[in-house]
N, C-alpha and C positions, 0 to 999 in steps of 0.2 A: 029625442033622436038628433044627431047633430047637423048643424046648419051646412051648406054646400061654402066651400071657399069661396070667398066674392072673387078673390083675383082668379083664381081657375075657373069661376063660371064666367068671366069675362073672355079666357083664353078662348071659349068654344066660338066667339064670334071673329077670333083671328084668322085671319089666311092661316090655313093649315100649315105651311111649309114654316111659318112663324111660329106657329104653336109648338111643331115637331121639336124646332131649336129649342125654345122654352121649355118645353118638357126633356129635352136630352141635358140643358142646363142645370134643371132641375135634379135630374137623377145624379149628378156628377156630384152637385153640391149635398148630395145625401147620402156620399160615401159610396156609392156602387162601383166595382171594377170598372176601369176604361175598357178594357174589350166588351164587356156587358153593354155600355154606354154606346160603343162603336158599332155592335151589331145589333142593337134596338134602331139605332138611327138609321142603319142600310135597310132593316126591315120596312119601318114607317117610309123610308124614299120609296121602297117597291110598292108599297100600297098607296101611296099618295100618284106615283109615276102610273101604275097601272090603270087606276081610277081616272084620271086625266085624259089619258090614251084613248080610254076607252068610251069616253063619254064624250071626249073631241072639246073638252073644257080649259080654259087657261088658268082658271082657279077656283077653290073650294074654300069652305070655311072650315076648321076645325069640326064643329058640329055636324056640317055636312060630309064631311068625310067619313066619320066614323058610323055612320046610319046603319041598320042590319043588313039591308041589299046590298050595300057598297060592300060591306064586309064580306058577305058571302059571294059575291063574284068575286074578289081578290083571291078569299081563300080557295074557291074551286079553280080559278086558273094556277095558283101558285102547286095545288095538289095535283094538277095534270101536267106538271113541269113548265108550263107556259111563261111564267117569268124568271125562268132561269137565265143567269149570264153565263155559265160556266157548263163545262160537261161535267159527268157525274161517273162513279164507275161502274153504271149499267149504260151510259149512252144518253146523247141529249135531251131523248123525249120521254125517259122514265119518270115515274110518278116521283112527288116529293117523299122524301126520306120523314119516317115518323119524328126525330128529333129536330128535322127543319122547321115541321108544320108546328111542332109543339112550339118552338120560339115563337113563332110568328103570332101562336095564341098567347102565349106569357107576352108578348110585346104590346099585342091591342089592347090586351086586359089591363097592363101598366099603364098606357096611354089614356084609355078611358076613365080608368080612376083618377088621374093626374085632372081630367076634363071633370072630374065631378059626377061622372055618366056611367056609375058602377052595375046599373042595372042591364048595361049593355054587354055586360061580360058573355065569353064563349066558355063553354064547356072544352073541358082537355079530354083529346082522345083515350081511348081505354088502354093501358098499359099491357105490355105482352111481349112476347117474340118477336111480334113483327116489324120492332125498330132494332133487330139483331141483324147483321150481315150475312148472306151466305158464306161459304167457304171459300168460294171464288172470288167475291167482292172483298172479304177481309184479306186475302194473299194480296189482291191488287191493291188496298189500300196500304199494307205493310210495304210491298215494294216502292211506291209512290213516297209514303214518309220517307223511305229510306234514301231517296236517291234527289227529291225535289225540296231544295230549302227556299223559301219565301223570302221577297227581298227586304231586307232590313232585319231577319232573323236572327237570333243568336245561334251560331252554329252548333256549340255545346248542347245548348236544350233541344234541338232540333234532333240531335242524333239520342238523345236521352230519351226524349218521347217517343221515339221510334222505338228503343228497345222496350221501354214500359210496354208499348203497344204490343211487340211479338211476346212479351210473356203472359202476357193476358190473353192472346190466343193460343199460345203453346200450353199454357197450364189449365184456363179454364177459371182462374183465381182474378179475383177483382182488384183494384188499385190499391185498397186498404189493407188487403192480404197480402200483397205483393211489398207492401211499405217498409216491412222491417227486413226485408232481405239483407243480407251482407255480401260482400267478393266471394266468400268462402262457400256460399250456396251454390254459386254457378260453376262449374265444371267442364270446360270447354273443350278438356283434352280426353275426357274419360271415353272409352272404347267399348264396346263397336259404338255406341251413341252418347254423343255430349248430353248434358242433364243440368235442370236445374232442379234443387231441391225446395221444396214450399210445403211447410207444415209435416216435415219428417217425410214426406212421398217424393221420389224422382220423377220429374217429368222429362222425356226425350225431346230435344231438339232438333228441328230441321236444320239442315245447311244455312237457307236465308237467314232464319233465326240467329243462329251460331255467328254469323258473317256482322250482323246489327250490331250483338252483344259486345263482338270482339273490337267492335269500332268505339263503342262506347266506355268499354275498359279502357282501351288506349287514350280517350279524351281524358276519363277520369284520374288515369295515371298522371296527367299533365296538369290537372287541376291540383292535385294533392300533393304536388313534389315541395310546393311552399311549406308541406307542415312537417317536415324533415324528420321522417320518421314517426311521428306521432300520429298517423292515418289509422282510426278506430276500425275502417274496413266496410263503413256503410256502402251499399252497392248504389244507391240514388240518394247523391248530394248536388246541395246548389251549385250551378255552374257561374253564379258570380255573386260576390259579398253583397250582405243585407245594406239595409240603412242604419244609420247611426241615429239612437234613439237616445233622448235625453241626456246627451253626450256620452254614451256608451258606445266604444265600438263594436259593430256586430262581431262575429267568430269569423274565423277564415273557412273559405267554401270547403268542406268534408270534416268538418270538426261536429257538424250536427246532419241528421238527414233532412232531404227535401221533404216539405210538408205533404200531406194526400193533397191538400186543396190547390197547392203549386204543381203536382203531376196532372191533375183534373185539368187545371187552367191552361197549362201549357199544351195539352192534348187538344182541347177545344180549337184553342187559338188557330195551332199549328194545321189542322184538320181542316178548319174553314177556311183559310188561307190558300191551303193548296188543292183541294176540290169543293170549297163553297157550302158546305153544308156542317152544321157546328155539332158533331158526333160526338159521343161521351166513348170512352174506354169500355164501357159498358156494350157497345155494339160488336164488338171482336168477340165477345164471350160465343163459347160453341152453343148453338140451339138444342134445344133438349127438354 
C-alpha cells in the first residue's frame, strides 16, 4: 500500500486558504488547463467562505475544512442556490444545475486527494436528463450567449461558441457529430426554411439560429481572407493562430478544423463567465 506523501500530509495542518493556494499551484504544475484551475479555485473559495461565515470563524485548517459534516453543509447550501453570486436562467432562487454540483464534487475530490484524504471522496450524482435544459432555458441561454460578451473574451470565439450551441440545440447532435461540418452544409438561403445538413439529414433552422450562424460566417470570412483562395471550407476553425512548436510555425487559422476539445472548452468557459454555471454543450440537447 502506498504511503501518504509527507508534504501533502503536512498541508492538512496549514491554514485552509494557504492549502487551497498550494493545491491550485500543484494543479497548474501538473498541466491542468488554466480554466479548470480557475474554476476549482472559485469553487474552493466558495466552500471556505461558506464554512467560515456559517461558523463565524476567522480561519480553519485544511483538514478541518474538508470534514464530511462541513462538506455536507456546503453541498446542501449550494444545491439550494444559497451560495450563488449570479442570477440564473431560472431566477436567483433556483436549485443548482447538475453540472455545477458535479464540478463541486470533482473539485472537492481532487482537493482531498491532494491532502492524501481520499477516503473522504464524495459520490457523483447519477447522470440522466436532469442536467439538460428545458426548451425555454435553452432558448434563453442561446440568446444570452449571442448578445453578451464577457470582459476580455475574444469576440470571434464568443460568436463561434454561440453558433455551435445553436446547432447543438437545433439538430440534437453532439459537438463531435458537428465537428466535421463544412460551410457548404449550412444553407441559410434555402426556402421555405434554412437548413443545416448533418449526416445527410436536413435540420431546419429557426430565425434566431440563422442570425447567429450568419454572424459566425461573416466572422469566419474575415479570418480566412488571409488564405487568399485556399480556404478548405471547414465550418469550425480556430479564431487565432496556434503556438509555435519546436520552431515550427502553426498553420494559419482556417487551414485546419478547430479541435473538439477546443470547442468544448470555449463553450464551458463562455457559459461560466456569462451565467455562472459551467454547462456543457450536452445540456442543450433536446430531452427525450
